[in-house]
N, C-alpha and C positions, 0 to 999 in steps of 0.2 A: 170395523172398529179395532179388532185385534191387530189387524195389519198396520193400521195407523199407529197404534201404541208401540208396536215393535219397531216401527221406523224411527220414532222419536226417541226411544229408549236405547238404541244401539247406533253407534256412528257408522257412517257409510264408508266405503273403500276410498273415496276421494279425500275425505277428511283425514284418514289415516295416512295417505300418501303425502298430504301437505305437511302433517306433523313430522313425518320422517325426513322430508326435505329440509324443514326448519332445523331439526337436530343436526343434520349433515352440514348445513351452512354454519351453525354455531361451532361445530368442531373445526371446520375449515378456517373460520375467522380466528379461532383460538390458535391454531397452528401457524397462521400467517403472522399474528402478533408475536408469537414466540420467536419465529424466524427473524422478524424485523428487529426485535430486541437483541437477538444474537448478532445480527449484522452490525447494529449500532455499537455494541460492546466490542466487537472485533475491530471496527473502524477506530474507536477510541484507543484501543490497545495498540493498533498499528501507528496511529498519530503520535501516541506517547513515546513510542520507541524509534520511530523514523524521524520525527521532527523535534526530538528533545534537544533543547538548547543547554549548552554547558553553563552551569551556574558560576557566578563570580565568587571567588573565595573571599570570605570575610576575614580580613587581617586581624580583626579584634578577637575573633574566636580561635584563630590559629595559634594564639599564644597559650591556650590551655589545651590539655590533653585529657581532661576529665570525661567520664562516661556520660554525665548529664548533658554537658554542652554538645558532645558529639551526637547524642540522641536528639536533642533539640534541633541542631543544624540539619540532621538527616530528615527529620520530620518536615522542617521548612522546605527543604529541597524537593521532597516528594509532593508536598502541597503545591509548590510553584509549578512542578511538572504537570500535575493534574490540572491546574488552572490553565497552563499553556496548551494542554491537549484539547481543551474545549474549542479553541480557535486556532487550528494549525495554520501557520502562515504558508503561503504558496511559495514556490521556488522563485518566481519573479520578484516577489516582495523581498525575499531574503537577499536576492542579488542587489536590489536597490539599497537595502540597509548596509550592505557590505562596503559601500564606497563613501559613506558619510564620514566627514571629518569632525572630530570632537574639538571644539575651540579651546579646551583646556589641556589637550594632549601635547606631547613633545613634537609630534609630527606637524601640528599646526604652527608651533613656534618656529620649527626649522623652516617651514615654508615662508613664514613672515621674514626670516633672516634672508632668504633667497630673493623675495620680491622687493625688499627694502633696497637691495643693491641697484637695480635699474631705476628706481624712483630717485635715489640719491644721485645717480649718474645724470639723470635728466635735469635735476634741479641745479647741479653744479656746472654742467658742461654746455647746456643749450644756450644759455644767455652769453656765455663766454664765446662760443662759436659764432653767435649772431652778431657780436660786437667787434671781434677781431677777425678780419677776413682771412688773414694768412693761416690762422689756426684751422679754419674750415677747409681751405683749398689745398693746403699742403698735405693733409692726412685724410683725404676724402674717403678712400676705401675703408680705412679703419673705422670712421664714423658710421658709414653705412652698415657695416657688420654689427657694430655695437647697438645702433639704433634699432635694427630689425630683430636682433636678439632680444632686446628689451621689449619690443612689441610682442614677440612670441610669449615671453614671460607674463606680459599683461593679459594676453588672451587666456593663458593657463590659469591666471589668478581669477578671472571671471568664472571659470569652471569650478575652481576651489570654493569660491564664495557661494556659488549656486548649490554646492553639496556640503556646506558648513552647517552642522546641526545647531539647534537652539533649544533652550529648555522651555517646557510648557507643563505647568503643574509639577515641577521638579523632575520631569522625565525628558530625555533627549528625543526630539522629534527626528525620525529617520525616513519619513516618506518623501520621495523625490519631488513630487508635485507640490506638496506643501512647502518644502524648502525653497523651491523656485518662486512660488508666489510670495513668500516671506522676503526673499531677496529683492524681487522686483518692486516691492513697496518701499524700500529704503532709499535714502539719498545716495548711498554708495553705488547703487545700480546705475543711477543717472550719471554720476561722475565717471564710473568705469566705462560706460558706453561713449561718453564724450571724449574720454582719453584715448579711445580706440578709433575714433573717426579718422579715416585715412586722408588727412589734410595734406600730407606730403605728396599726394598725386599731383599737386601743383608744380612739383619739380619738373614734370614733363613740359610745362609751358614756360615757367620762369627760370629754370636752371637749378643746378644742385647747390648753389651757394646761398641758399635761403633757409637755414636751419630754424629760423623763427616760425616757420610754418608748423613746426612740431610742438609749439608751446602748449597745445592742449594735453600733452603727456604729463604736464605738471599737475594736473587735476588729481593725480593718484596719491597726493600727499598724505591722505588718511592712513594708508598702509604704513608709511614711515613713522608716523606718530604712534600708531598701534604697536609697532615693533619696539619703540622706545619705552612705552608703558609696560609692555610685557617683560622687557629686559630689566627694568627698574624693580619690578616685583620679584624677579628670579635671582638677581645678583646678590651676593653676600656683602657687597660694598655699595649700598645705594647712594650714600653721600658722594663718594668719588664719582659714581656714574652721573649724578645730577650735575656736578661741577663740569665734567667733560661734556655733557649734553648742552649745558649753557654756553660753554666756550664754542662748541660746534655751531650753535644758532648764531652767535655773534660773528663768527668767521663767514658764515653764509651771507649774512646781511652785508658785511664789509665787501665781500666778493661781488655781490650783485651791484652794490653802490659803485664799485670801481668800474665795472663793465658799463654801467649807465653813464658814468662820467666820461668815459672814453667815447661812447656813442654820441653824447651831446657835443663833445669837442669835434668829432668828425662831422656832425651836422653843421655846426657853426663855422668850422674851418680850422685846421691845425695851424697854430702859430699866429692867428689873427689878432689875439690880444694876450695879455699876461696870465689870464686865468685858465685858458684852454691848454690842452696838451701841446707841447712845442712842435714845430714843423718837422714832419717825418722825412723831409728831404735831407736833413742832417743825418748822416750815417749813425751817429750815436743814439739818436732817438728813433731810428727806423727799424731797429731790431724788435722782434716780437716779445722777447723776454723783457726788454726795457719798457715797452709799451704797457705790459701788464703790471710789472713791478712799480712803475711810476704811478699808475692809476691806483693800485692797491695802497701805496704809500699815502697818496692824497686822500683816499677814502678813510684810511685809519686815522689820520690826523683830524679830519673833519668830524667823524662820528664820535671819536673819543674826546673831542674838544681840547686836545693838548697840542701844543706847537702852533705855528703860524703857517697859513697857506696864502697864496696869492689872492688878492681881493678881486671879487667879480667886477665885470665892466658892463655887461649888457643886462637887460631886465630878466631874460630867461635864466641867466646865470645867477642873478640875485635870488630869484624864486627857488632854484634848485638848491642853493646853499642854505636858504632859510629852512627848507624841508629837511635837509640833511642835519642841520643843527637841532631841530626838534626831535628827529629820530635819534640823534646822538645823546640828547638829554634823557630820552626814554631808556636807551641802552645803558647809560651810566647808572640811572636809578635802578634798573633791573639788576645790573651786576652787583651793586652795593647791597641791595635788598636780598637777593638770592644767596650771594656768597656769605653775607652776614648770618642769615638764617641756617645755612648749611653748616657753618662753623659752630654756631651755637648748638645745633642738633648733634654734631659730632662730639661736642664736649658736654652734652647735657648730663650724661651719666656721671662723668667726673665731677661736674659742678655740684650735682646733687649729693654725691658721696662726700665731697669736700665740705659741703654745708653741714652734714651730719658730724664730721670730725670737729669742725669749728665749734659747733654747739656743745659737744661733749667736752672739749677743751675748756670752754668758758665755764661750764658747770663745775668741772674739777678744780679750776682755779678759784671759783667762788666758794666752793666747799672746802678748799684748802686740803685737797687730796695729796698724799705723799708722792714724791717724785718717782719712787719705784713703781707704784701702782699706775701712775700716769704714763710711765714709759711702757708698761705692759699693755695698756689699752691702746696706745698709739701703734705699737708693734702688731697688735692683733688686727687693727685696721689696715696696716700696710700689707699684712699677709693676705687679707681678704681681697685687696685691690690687685696685688701681684698675681694671685692665682685665680682671679676673675670669679670670685665667690660672693660678689655684692648683689647679685640678681635675686630679687624676690620672686620665687617661682609662682606663688599664687597670684601676684600682681601681673606677671607676664601672661599666665595662662587663663586669666579670668574671662577673656573675650571668646574663648573657644567653647564649642559645645561639649557637653559632658562626655560623649563617647570619644572625641578626640583627646580630651584631657585624660581619660582612662587609658587610651592607647599610649600616650606619651609617658604616663606614669608607669605603665606596665613595662614599657621599653626600658625605662631607667631603673625602676626599683623592684620589679617582680622577682628577679633572680636573687636579689639580696634578701627579700622577705621569705623566700622559700627555704633559705638556710636555717631559719629558726625551727627548732624541733616541733614545737606545739602547733605551728602553722602548716606543717607538712600534711598533705592529703586533705586539706580543707576545701570547702566549696569554692568554686571559681568566683562566684559573686561576692563572697566575703573577702576574698583576696583582693578583688578590685576595690572594694570599699576601704580596705586597710591601706592599700597602695596610695590611694588619694589623700590619706590622712598622714602620711609620713612627712616629717619636717626635718630639714637639714639643721645641723648644729655644729659649730666650729669651736674647739677648745684650744687654749694656748698651752705652752709648756708649763707643767707644774700645776695646772688646774685640776681640782677634784671633780670628777663627774658625779660621784656619790660617796657618802661616808657611811660607816657602819652605824646602824640605828636610825638612819634617816627613813622617813616614810617614802615608800616607793610609789611614785605617781607616773613614771615613764619607764619604758624599756628602750634599750639602745642597741643599734646595729652598727658595727664599725665599717665604714666605707673605705677610709684611708687613714693611715697613721698607726701608732702603737700606744696601747694603754697597759698599765701595770697594776696588778693587785698587790697592794702594799700593806705593811703592818701599821699599827697605830702611830708609830714614830714617823711614818711617811718616807722612810728611807729603805727599809728592808723590802725586797721584792720577792713575792712568792711565784707569780705567774705573769707572763707577758702576753697580752692579747693583741692580735694583729688583724689584718683585713678579713672581713667575713665573720668575725666573732660577734657574739651578742651576749647580753646580760640583762637581768631585770625582768624577764618575761613572766616569772612565777609571782612576783609581788604585785603586778597589775591585775592578775586574775582574782586576787583576794580569796584564795581557796580556803574553805572552812577546815579547821583542824591543823593548819600549818603552825609549827612551833615558833617560827619567826614572825608570823602574822604577815603584814604587808610592809615590813621594815627591811632595810638593806642588811646583808650579812657580811659585807666586805667593803674595804676602802679601795676605790679605783681611781687612779690618777693618770693624767696624760703625760707621756714622756716628751713628746714634741707637739707640733701642731697636728690636731686630729680632726678628721671630718666624720661625723656620725649622723645616722638617721635616728630620729626620735619618734616614738609612738606613745601617746599619752593614754592613761587609763580611761579618761572620759571618752576619748575618740573610739577606743576599743569597745567600751560598753555600749556606746551609741550605735556602732556598727552591728554589735551582737543582738540588739533588740529585734532586728528583722530576721535573725537567724538563731532561733532558740535551740535547734538541734546542734548547730555548730558550737554554741555556748556550752552545752552539756559535754560535747566531745572534747573541747579545749580544757574544761575543768577536770575531766577524767584523765586526760594526758598529763596535766600538771600534777594531779594527785598521784599518778603512777611515778612521776619523777621524784616527788617528795618521798614517797614510800621507798623508792630505791636508795635515796640518800639518807633514809631514817630521819626525815625532818617533819613528820606528820604525826599528830596524836589521833590515833584511830577512835578513841572514846569520844573525843570532841567531834570527829568527823561523822560518827554515827548518831550523834545527838540531833535534836530538832533544829529548826531553823534559827538562826542567830537573831536575837531581838534587834540588833543594830541594822540588819538588813530590812527587817520589818519597818523600823523607824524611817529608813531611807525611802522605802516604798511609799509609806504614808505621806512623807514630805513631798515626794514626787507627785502623788495623787492630789495633795492639797494645792501644789503649784499649778497643776493642770486644771484643777477646778477653778482657781482664781483666774486663770487665762480664759477659760470658757465663759465665766461670768462677765469678764470684761468685754469679750466679743459679743455676748448676748446683749449686754447693755448698749453697746454701740449700734448693733442691729435694731434694737428697740427704738433708740433715739432716731435713727434714720427712718424707720417705719412711721413714727409719729410725725416727723417732718414731712414725709411724703403724703401722709393722710391729710395733714393740714393744707398742703398745697392743693390736693385734689378737691377738698371742700371749698377752698377759695375760688378755684376754677369753676366749680359747679354753681356757686352763687353768682359769679359773673355771668355765666351762660344763662342762668334763670333770669337775671335782670335784663340781659339783652333780648331774651325771648319775650318778656313782658313788654318791653318798649316796642318791639316789632309788632306785637299783637295790638297794642293801642294805636299804632300808626295805621295798621290795616283797618281797624274799626273806624277810625276817623275818615279814612278814604272811602269806606263803604257808606257812612252816614251822609257824606257830602252830597251825592247825587239825590238821595232821598229827600233831603231838605229842599233842594232845588225844585223838585216836582211838587212838594207841598206849597211852596210859594206861588208856583204857576197856577195851581188849582184855585188858591185864594184869589188871585188876580182875575181868573175867569169868572 
């Protein structure tokens, strides 16, 4: 018994060996897991440094040099690099991405320019060579070189189309297989393949004087239209380009019609009647230049429906002339409509501006304004039109997204805004807000921008022109302000303790025509609501400027908050509360209407369920009644 008790109370040597092996295995597993984590971290570090892609610089942030934006951009770049390191692209994939053509790039547009040349060549020369035999036979070698050069460009265009990227969820697709599948599903792929079918191999059997075998090359016309569309959006003279494009289309139609007329004359027989082309046995009409010019002249007269042409004789001639007249009517209507709309678009801005002038003239005549003032108003309008200052910037830029608006405003106004002392070293976001709120203002010679004692509601920055600080008599000049100067920045801050308050302290008058930028007090305060720290900094800068000029009352500055400010805040809260109540009432009304509709719908469903239940019951009772009648009969 003692032996048995000792055996159960003390573990054996086998059990101790098993426990030691388990501990060793645990240590080994822990070591392996640590090594694997180390390998994974090393791979991530290597991928981050070996396969790191250069980040695209943000032109919007490049305008600012503040530390905050630099820090944000650096954090964004590191975050993107970390995201990119999770899935490092292979070398093969990077090679495929390197040859993708962006359809919005200049390279793509330059290629469109190149491929448009052979397309236009085929549309202009193939039909001409097919109808005028001398043109094809006398310059055969030149046509062969040009034809097969165009075929080479057609083949290259297929490769370009196969590697042209497209957007998917706002990102450019750069995978070669997906680009090829996308291209093969479009109608352009079918047209490109048909345009490259080697139909001119029939030259070997029929001879070289059959250029009409290459008419399948005309199916590439989509590239020519795409080139015209891209050029119209890129040119600075779109109306001129549209007119030129319309004239080109008309010339092509007249050219094709002339060639078809000559071909029909050749089919019927030259000189057989008065309508067809005269007999080419006559040396005067046998020359190639006379053949084409005569046909072009006939086509122009017919399609433009001006002048008289020989009357047709045969049925096919009548049919061709009828078709030509119909095409000519469409061309005439197209010319009149397009040219009229283009001219009206070209003069749209002038017509709108003239309408404003006419309305103001009528108003001044109705109110019997003095001739001197009327002359000043008309001269002011003349200055605006002569210097192209009639454009409303907000109206022009309203369709752009906010970021592009900010970039344009920064490009135009930021350097001017930074010249103001109180806005130097401000947050970049606040500067963007203020730049978007700057409004241009033009003043005539002798106009007062502000007078002493006026309430200051705007500050001004001089863009162009000269202003004079004058005495009360309006003649004595103290200081002349020029480009880049500014004034009124202290009055719009409404600094507490200012001796002048928010009133103007000088008379400022325009010497000549002056272009100014205006920033209103309301716009500044609206922008500062989102930047309380910047508001405190601006007020402190303004206070220091006033103290330097001894224009601040320190006792009032140290006093409590101004009751007027409290009243303004209370009024603002009341207006906000009224707005919230109005919105709440609207939401409550919508909720009640929706609840009523749901109740009506539920009642309809209940009635439908009841009717369906009754019909089921009637269907179930019918066979029971039949069995009862059978039992009674039995």
